[in-house]
N, C-alpha and C positions, 0 to 999 in steps of 0.2 A: 604765455597766457597770463592775463591778470585776473586774479580772483579776489572779490570783495566779500569779506566775512562779517556779517551783521549779527550781533547778539542783542537781545532786548529784555531778557528776564531780569527781574529785580531780586532773584533768590541767590545770586552769587554761586558759590560752590555747590549749593544744594539744588541747583537748577538742572532738570532733565534735558531741557532744550539746549542749554550750554554744553552739556556733556556730549550730546548727539551732534550738535553743529561742529564741535571741534573734531569729532570722529569723522564727519563728512570731509572736512578740510584736510585732515591727515590722509584719508583715503584718496582724495583728489590729488594731493601732492605725490602720493605713491604712484598714481596712474600717470601723472604729468609732472615729473621731477623739476621741470623748468618753470613751473607755475610760481608767480610772484603774488604773495598774499598781502592784502591790506585789511587790517582789522579795525572795526569800530564797535565799541561797547556803548550802546545807547542808554544803559542804566547808570554806569559810572561816569560817563561823559555825555550827559543828556543834551539833546538839541532842543532849544527853546521852541515852543509851539508857534505855528503860523499865526500871525496876528496883524493888527493894523500897523504896528511898528515895522513889520516885515515889508508890507506894501509901501509904506512911506519911504523906507530905506531904498527899496528897489526903484522908486520913482524920483529919487533925489540924485542929482549928478554927484560924482565922486568928490569933487572939490568943495561941495556945499554940505556934505554929510558931517554930522557931529560924531563923537566917539561911539555912542550907542548905535547910531545908524550904520557907521562903518563896520561895527562888529556884526550886525545883522546881515549886511550885504556880503561880507566875507564868509560868514557861516553858510549862507545860501549858495554862494559860488563854489566854495570848497566841497560842500556835500554833493552838489550836482556834478562837479568835475570828477570827483572820485567814482561816482556811479557811472558816468559816461565812459570813463577810461576802462572800466571793468569788462572783460569778456564774459565773465560768469559771476554769479552772486549766490552766496549761501545765506539764507535768512532764517534765523531762529525765531519762531513765532509761537510762543506759548499762548494758550487761551486764558484771558482774564475777563470774567463776567460776559461770556459769550462772544468776545471780540478779541482783537489783537491788543497788545499793550499800548498805552498812550504814547510811550516813547517811540515805538515803531511807527505809529501813525504820524508823529512829528517828523520822522525821517522821510516817510512817503510824501508828505506835503512839501518837502524841500526838493524832491526829485521829480515831482509831477509838474513840469514846467512847459507851458505852451511854447512851441517853436524849438524846443530842445529835446524833450522826450516824447512829445506828441504834437500834432498840429491839426487845425481845423481846415477842411477843404470844402469845396462846393458839394462834394459827395459825402461829406461828414468827417468825423475825426479819423486821423491816421496815426498809428503808433510809429515811432522812429527808432525803437530799440529792439527790433526783431532779430538782431544778430546775437542777442545775449541768451545764455542758459541760466536758469534759476533752480536751485534746490531749496525747498522750504522744509525746515524741520518743524513739524506740527505736533505740539504736545497739549494734553488737556487732562483734567481730573476725571472727566466723564467721557461718554461716547456720543459724539455729535456729527460725525461724517454722514452726509445725506439727510440730516435732520434739520428742521427749521432753526434749531439752536446753533447750527454751524454756519448759517448764511453769512454772518458778520465776521467770520473767522477765515476759514479756507476759501469760501466762495468769494468773499470780498477781495482777498489777495489775487485770486484768479482774474477777477474783473479788472482790478487796478493794474496788474501786470499786463494783462491782455490789452488794456487801453493804450499802454505804451508800446504795444506791438510784440510783447514777449509771450510766445506760445510754448516754448520749450521749457516746461515747468514740471518738476518731479517732486513728489511729497515723500518725506520720511516721517512716519507717524509713530508716536507712542501715546496712546490714549487709554483712558480708564485708570490713570495713575493714582487716583484716590479710592479705587475699588478694593484695596487690600494689598498686602505684600506680594501674594502670589500673582495677581493680575499685573501689578506694577512690574515685577521682575520679568514676567513673560513679555510684556509690552516693550520693555527696554531691550531685552535679549533679541526679540524679533527685529526691532529697529536696527540694532547693531549688526545683525546678520544681513539685513538688507543692504546696509552700507558696505560691509566688507565683501559680500558675495555677489551682489546684484548691481549696485549703483554704477560701478565702472567696469563691469564685466567685459564690455565691448571696447574699452579704451585700450 
């Protein structure tokens, strides 16, 4: 089993989402010792944002690309290949200003590729990645689940992953992290308990 681990927080060792996503991966490896993990840190090794240069590089044949275009094309290809090869994905998704980090959005823009992760048919769009399982580590300073303020965070991820055919999605949440030490401590403790006791209980 190939597991892709994505971190996106800019907070380094102070990041709650990083702490929890690493716990998820360790628990997953405990449940499936043969799992091969690929790690991508979108903060320390950021993927450039989808741009006109990306489109030009994609539309230029390999022998005619300049160095910058070659880099863009290789970045898109390697990011997509890494995602397609994964049987499962752990995505650390802290909330920044009511949405996901811009670094995570840049990654999503590289893997949402027509003909690869989804396609359009006469009946409408069809996701091509329905065989993947995703665990999303969702962290935020406030409480936004089920609220309008959460639409561009967890709901966006559900829509985007669903568009690619992924419906096996599980959330590990630690919210209210800015509500004081007691609330933060309980949120992190509850999330860790979910990871260790529930997430792979049937594995």
